[in-house]
C-alpha positions, 0 to 999 in steps of 0.5 A, a space after each residue: 500500500 501507499 503511505 504518505 508520511 512527513 519526516 517528523 512522523 517517521 519515528 512512528 514507522 521505524 521498520 518502514 523508515 529504516 528500510 527506506 534509508 537503507 534501500 536508498 544507500 543500496 541504490 544510490 551508493 552501492 548500485 549507482 555509485 553516487 557520492 552520497 552520505 551514509 551513516 553508521 546505521 547504513 542510512 543514506 540521508 542528506 540535508 533535505 531530509 532535515 527539512 520535514 519533507 513529505 515521503 511517499 512510500 510503498 509499504 510491503 506486506 511485511 512492513 518494509 520499504 518497497 519504493 519511495 519518493 521525497 517531496 518538498 515545495 520549491 518555495 524553500 530550499 530544493 536540490 533542483 535550485 541549489 545543485 542543478 540550477 544551471 539545468 533549469 533553462 533560466 532562473 530558479 524554480 520557485 512557486 507554491 504551485 510547483 513541488 520538487 520530487 527527489 530520491 526516487 528509490 526502488 527496493 531490490 526485487 521491487 515488483 514492476 508495479 511499484 514505480 507506477 504506484 509511486 508516480 500515481 501517488 505523485 499525482 494524488 499529491 498534486 491533486 490534493 494540494 492544488 499543485 500544477 507541476 512536479 519538478 525533479 532531477 533524474 539519471 538516464 536510467 529513469 527515462 525508460 522507467 518513466 516512459 514505461 509507466 506512462 509518466 514521461 516528463 518535459 525535459 528542461 535541461 540535461 548534462 553528461 553523456 550515456 549512463 552519467 547523463 543527468 536531467 531536470 524534468 517537469 511533470 503535469 498530471 492530467 486525468 488521462 495520465 492518472 488513468 494510464 499510470 493507475 492501470 500500470 500500477 494495478 491500483 484503482 483510482 478509487 483506492 489510490 484516492 482513499 489512501 491519500 485521504 486517509 493519510 491526511 485525515 480527509 473524507 474522500 469528498 473533501 479531496 475530490 
């Protein structure tokens, strides 16, 4: 199932949170070779995790992490402006209607539906919070994943070649795209909306 959890709530989900940060270390440091910080617990964290971001996490039946993304509003510090500002095609991206999504992580052995489920959750966040676009930084391998699940972003800029290529993309999320991604995830749009509304203490009609 999909969980929507702010950083200051992670202590309530120690098994889920610990496995998320360990899977991030496995993906970004061990498999991709990124220069990320991993603490003594084997957790990959950066300074944006200290800003109380909203995490979307696919929780496996055993309570552990299956995949996740991290969201922050661009009205505050975000990676796309602080680190990759030269790829945005202009000035910094700052708008209450645009949030950044980063740290797209899939646990080893994650099923093919998990990536689509995470993107479906991104659409729920856009709908529920009145956001028009998501912006994110991603590596070359993600282009194929986004295309497969039907959520290809508009590219704002790229640098590097081959597998080392890094891009900044902008996502909108139309009703048609939502249906397409939901089918890929194998999750009904009604269930997806229910998970979101329950997370924020809303009745379904309040988020419709």
